[in-house]
C-alpha positions, -999 to +999 in steps of 0.1 A: +038-320+643+010-307+624+007-314+588+004-284+565-028-271+551-037-284+518-037-257+490-057-253+460-039-260+428-030-230+407-051-244+376-084-239+396-076-201+398-091-178+372-063-160+352-086-128+348-088-124+384-055-119+406-057-117+444-030-092+455-026-088+492-063-096+498-076-074+470-092-090+439-084-072+407-100-080+374-071-085+349-090-091+318-090-064+290-123-053+298-115-051+336-084-032+329-103-006+309-132-004+335-107+002+364-085+027+344-085+064+351-107+086+331-078+101+312-064+066+304-098+055+293-099+084+268-066+075+255-078+037+251-108+049+233-088+072+209-065+043+202-092+017+196-111+043+172-078+050+153-072+012+149-106+006+137-104+034+111-069+022+100-082-012+093-113+002+072-087+022+051-063-008+048-092-032+037-105-004+011-070+004-001-062-034-009-094-039-027-090-006-046-055-016-057-063-051-068-095-039-088-075-011-105-046-034-116-069-059-129-087-034-149-056-019-162-047-053-175-078-056-192-078-020-209-042-026-220-050-058-238-075-041-257-053-010-262-027-030-280-049-053-297-049-031-327-083-018-324-087+019-335-082+044-308-115+062-317-135+029-312-119+023-279-127+059-270-163+059-280-165+026-258-151+036-226-157+073-224-193+069-211-185+038-187-174+042-150-139+052-154-109+042-135-077+063-133-062+046-166-094+052-185-098+088-172-061+093-186-068+078-220-099+100-221-084+130-213-057+125-240-082+116-266-105+144-260-076+169-263-063+151-295-099+152-311-103+190-301-069+196-318-077+179-351-112+190-352-106+213-380-081+192-398-046+180-389-022+208-383+001+212-412+028+231-394+053+212-373+051+240-345+013+234-345+017+195-342+044+200-316+020+221-297-009+195-301+014+169-287+024+190-257-013+197-249-022+161-251+006+152-228-003+179-203-039+169-202-030+133-195-005+145-168-029+167-151-056+139-151-029+114-135-022+140-108-058+144-102-066+107-100-037+099-079-046+125-052-078+106-049-062+073-046-039+087-018-068+098+003-062+081+038-025+075+035-019+106+056-041+092+084-022+058+081+013+076+085+000+099+113-014+067+132+019+048+127+040+078+140+017+091+168-001+061+182+029+047+201+033+081+218-003+084+226+001+050+242+031+061+260+011+092+275-015+067+287+015+047+302+030+076+322-002+087+333-011+054+347+024+051+365+017+085+379-015+074+394+004+044+409+030+065+425+000+087+437-017+055+453+016+046+470+018+081+486-017+081+497-018+047+512+019+045+523+019+011+509+043-003+484+025-037+481+015-051+447-021-047+456-014-009+454+011-008+425+002-037+400-033-025+389-021+010+377+009-004+360-013-030+342-036-003+331-006+017+319+010-010+300-024-018+284-025+017+269+009+012+254-001-021+240-030-006+222-009+022+209+014-005+191-017-025+180-029+006+163+006+018+149+021-016+135-004-025+110-007+013+100+031+015+093+031-017+074+000-010+054+015+025+046+046+012+032+030-016+012+003+008-005+029+036-010+048+011-030+015+000-049+006+036-055+039+045-069+040+015-091+005+023-104+014+061-109+045+048-130+022+026-149+001+056-159+031+077-168+044+048-189+011+047-208+012+084-213+044+080-228+034+053-253-001+070-261+022+103-270+045+081-292+014+065-310+003+102-318+036+112-327+040+083-353+006+090-366+015+128-373+047+117-389+028+093-411+005+119-422+034+143-429+051+116-450+017+110-469+014+147-475+049+150-488+043+120-512+011+134-526+029+167-532+057+152-551+033+132-571+012+164-579+045+182-589 
């Protein structure tokens, strides 16, 4: 009775290279890419590019939101410190402005333009001045938020389309696998497995691009909405301060008129 031939332990076989029916196939990431069909290669390159671009937007947005909230905290502390608004405006108008400073400057510019010839005496003119200040600040908020929202559409698009682009690569790879089966009249793993592996790799790249984009879009959308609400709240507070100032000026004028009478 003959003894069985010794076999090499599996631990000595490289994981990146698989021998299927006498055909060695490189199953590493680079090997899957190089062995892929040209159409599948284009799909993979598109997904890699989309993923890199998405991550650049994610890093930039995260840094921007963190910086804006920190600057907003510093400015609001100064705003509520009791320092005259004219002095604050003179200090910040020539500095590099973030959305909150730009909103404040827009309101102060409209206010100063409205009272340049003196405080309006009629209530209708005062109401018109308040409306102009609020409108100027609202326009500035819209403009600044449009700038902050750049790149969000791309994240949403990648999050929704990348899986389907990867799926297209998967379908194309499986079609090639079936074509190989028909051409060779062979259903062994040596013929089928490489094409399926390439196809599934395209799907994996689609998910790698889409998942971070979707998560980042949701997080940044919430952060941007909160920052927009913060700007709107500041506009309301600023308008209330101006209204109290106008009311105090009216009451002082009425008191002076009574004394004169």
